[in-house]
N, C-alpha and C positions, 0 to 999 in steps of 0.2 A: 321544214322538218329536221329534227336532229339527225345527225349522221350515225352510221353504224358504230363508229368509234366512240362517239359521245354516249350513245346508249349503253355500250359495253362498260365504259368508265362509270356511268351512273349505277349500273347493276352491280359492278364490283364494289363501289363505295357502300351501297346498301347492304350487300352481304357482309362486308367487313365491319360495318357498324353493328349489325346484328350479332356477329361473333363476339365483338368486344363488349357489347352490352351483356351478353350471357356470361362472359368472363368476369366482368365487374360485379355481377350479382352473386357470384360464387364466393364461398368462404375460403380465403387463401391466407394461411399462416406461414410464418418462417420463410418468407420469400427470398431472403438474402442471408449473408453471414453476419449481419448486424445483430446485436443482442435483442432478444425478444423479452419484453417485460410481461409479468404474470397477468396484468390487467388486459394485455393485448390478446392473449390466447386462451384465457380462462373462459369456458362456456358452461354455464350452469345446466344441470340436467336432473330434474326431480323425478326419480323412478322409485318403485317399491324396493324394499330391502331384498337381500339375496334369498333368504328363506321364503319370503312371501312370493317372490318370483318363481321359485321352484315348486311351491305348493299350488300356485295358480296353474302352472303347466300340468301338474298331475290332475287337478280338478277338471280342466278342459278335456283332457284325454278320457278320464273316467266318466265324465258327464256325457260324452259322445261315444261311449263304448260300442254302441250298435253300429257305428260307422268304422271305428278303428279296429275292432276285433276282426271283422271280415277282411279289412285291408291287410292286417298282419297275416291272416291265414292265406290270403291270395299271394302275398309276396313270398311267404315261406314256401308255398307250393311251387311258385315260379322259380325260386332259387333251387329247390330240389331238382326240378326238371332241367333247367338250363345250366346250373352251376354245380349242384351236387352238395351233399353233406360232407362234413369233416370225416375223413377216413377213420373207421373204428379202430383200425390197427394202430393209428397214432395215439389214440386215447389209451389203448391197452399198453402201448410202449411206455407212456408216462406212468401208468400204474406199476409196471414191472420195475421201472427205474426207481420209483419211490420205495417199493418193497425191498429192492437190493440195498438202497441207501439206508433203510431203517435197520438193517442187520449190523451196520457199523456203529449204531448208537449204543449207549450204555445198557439200556433195557432191551434193545433188540426189537422194539416195536414202536410204531407211530400211531397215535390215536386216530380214530376215524375222522374226527372233526379236522384235525391238523392235516390228515391225508387229503380230505376233500378240498380244503383250502389250497393246499399245494397243487393239487390237480387243476383247480380253477385258474390259479395264477400262471402255472406253467403252460396251460393250453392257450391262454390269451397272449402272454408275453412272447412265446415262441412262434406265434403265428399259426397255431394249429388249425384255425378256421380257414386259412388260405393256403395251406401246404398242398402241393401237388396240383395246383390249378394251372391249366393251360392258358395260352394267350386269349383264346376264344372265351373261356370261362371267366377270365378277368374282365373282358369287355362286357359280358353279360352282367357280371356283378356290379360294375360301375353303372351300367344302364339301369339296373333294378334299384340301385341306391338313388339315382337321380329321379326315377319315377316316384319312389317313396317320398323323397324330399318335396317334389312339386305337388303331389297329391295332398300331402299333409298340410302344406302351407295354404293350398286352395281351400281345403276343408275348414281350417282354422279361421281363415279370412272371412269366409261366408258365414260360419257359425257365429263369429263375433259381431257380424253385421245383422244377425237375427234371421238369416235366410234358412229355410228348411231344405236341406239337400241330402242326398244319399251318396253312398260310396261310388256308385256308377257315374254320378255327375262329376266327381273328381277325376275318375279315370278318363272320361270322355273329354273333359274341358281343361284339365290342369296341364296337359302336356303341350299346349300351344307354345309356351316359351322355351321349349326344349332346345331349339337351335340357339336361341339367345343365351341360354344357360351354358351351352358348350362354348360359345364365344367368350363368356366371362371366365370359364375354366381355362381357356387358353391364356388369358391374362394372368390367372393364378399360377400357371406353370411357368410363365416368364418371370413373374415376381419371386418364384421359389428357386430360381437359378442360383442365388447366393448360398442357399442351404445345400443344393446339390454339389456346389463347389466344395463346401465344407466336408461333405460326406466323402467325396472323391479324394480330396487332399488328406483327409484323416486315414483313409485306407492306404494311401501311398506312404504316409508318415509312419504308420505301424509296420508296413512291410519293409521299409528301409531303416527301421529303428531310429528314426529322426527324433522321436519323443523321449528317447532315453536320456538325452541331455536336458537338465532342468531349464536352462536358459531358452533353448529352442522350444521346449514344451510350453513355456510361458508365452513366447512370441506366437506360437500356434494358437494358444487359448485366446489371446487378444484378437488375433486375426479372425478366428471362428466366431467369437462373441460379436464382433462388429458386423460380420456378414449375416449372422442370425438375427441381430437386431434390425438390420436393414430390411430383411425379408418380412419380419414380424410387423414392422411399421407399414410396409406396403400391403401386406396380406390382410391386415385388420380392416382396411376400407373395402378391399375387394371381396372379403367375406360377406360384408353387408350388401355388396352389390349382387351377390348370389341370391339374397332375399329380395332385394329391390327389383331384380329383373323378372320376378314372377308376376309382377303387376301387369295387367292387360295393356298392350300397346306400348310398353316401355322398351326402347332399344338398348342394346348392351352398353354402349358408351354413355348414354344418358343415365343408365343405372349406376355405372361406375362414378360418374360425376356427382350424382345425388348422394351416393354412399360416402364419397369423400367430403362433401359438405356436412353430412350428418355426424361423421366420426371426428371431424377436426376438433382438437382440444378435448376429446373424450375417449381416446384410445385406452387409457389406463382402466376406465370403467368397464369397457368391453372385455379387456383381458381378465379382469377380476371376475366378471360374470362367467367367462369360459372356464377359468380354473375351478370356480364353484360348481359349474355344471359337471366337470369331470369327477369332483368329489361326490356329488349326489348320485351320479350313475354308478360309481364304484360301490356305494352303499347299497343301491338297488340290486346290483349284480350279486353281492355277497348275501343279502337277505333272501333273494330268490333262488340262487343257484346252489348254495351250500346244502340246504335241505334236500334238494333234488338229487345232488350227487351222492349224499349220504344214503338216500333211499335206493339209488341205483346200485351202490356198493352192497347194501344189505340184501336186496333182491337177488343180485347175481351170485352172492355167497350162499344163498338158500337154494336156488334152482340153477343148475349148470346150463340148462337149455336156453336161458336168457343171455348167455354169453354171446357177444357179437351183435346184439340188438342195439342200434344206435340211439338209445334214449337221450344220452347226454348231448350228442351231436345235434339232435333235434331241438333240445332245450336251449343250447347255445345259439343256434340259428334264430329261434323265436325271440330270445332276449336281445340279439343283435338288431333285429327288425324293430322291436319296441324301442331300443335305444336311439335308432335313427329317427323314429317318429317323435320321441321326446326331445331330441336335439333340434329337430326342425321346428317344433312348436315353441320351444324355449327361445330359439333364435328369432323367430318371427315376432314373438311378444315383445322382446327387447327392441327390435327394429320399429315396431308399431308405437311403442312408448316414445322413442326418440322422435319419430315423425309427428306424432300428435303434440308433443311438447313444443316443437319448433313452430307448428301451425298455430 
């Protein structure tokens, strides 16, 4: 009979061979500092155009409105209970600031459309939705975002497969990979460290007036650009891993490796899709929110007793939840196209 030592060696060789077999099956580009030729890393990917991708996402959401509308209402209610709405005083403060600024203009008045647009932009860019949130509220906000992300992908996956499901099926079954998603998010935080370094060093550079010298400012720009590019390169594959890990039975590192294989040689396509997604959501926000803000301004100018009612805060929260659902559906469709194309 073989000795214990020989059995251990044989088991070690078998495990090592399995690991190397998996490594050889993976897509690995730019393994060294040698020049990579285009034919070595170019990987074709036939996917629909940008506009078609955006419209298909809208069609899936609107076609399944009986599932997504209750989901939006549920997440909005949960957000109001556990996180809260944007403080109405913040919104009123934006209005007062605009009114005071308009007095300095030549005509002394800002049109309602311009005022509504500035209110929308200032509320989003200054973090009006997240101002005054405690640490506990931030944790609940992240948890609700992940729940919306997982439930949406679960619903879209099963609807594309032709399954007849309800919203409760997503709530009961979609949260299984929640721990795996948190594990991938830890990898995301590690890969975002270069961006955090840029933010910290920029704050220090501004405080010490280091950027006042043009040469030093140029050096800092090169340093920041390299670190941001490094994080963008790493995060592009891990972002797809957040989609891949929602598959039943897929472990976090397996999802990361799968995403790295899918995205290899295709990062530019993903970045273009994400930029176009921001453009589409910006148009949706303008089209949906401007009329609502104008209506809010008109109603509150007619009836003083409506002052203080958080209509705009509720509208902003609803649009935020819709944007998360659209973002999740959009991302899963692109991931699904890549996976089907390779298969």
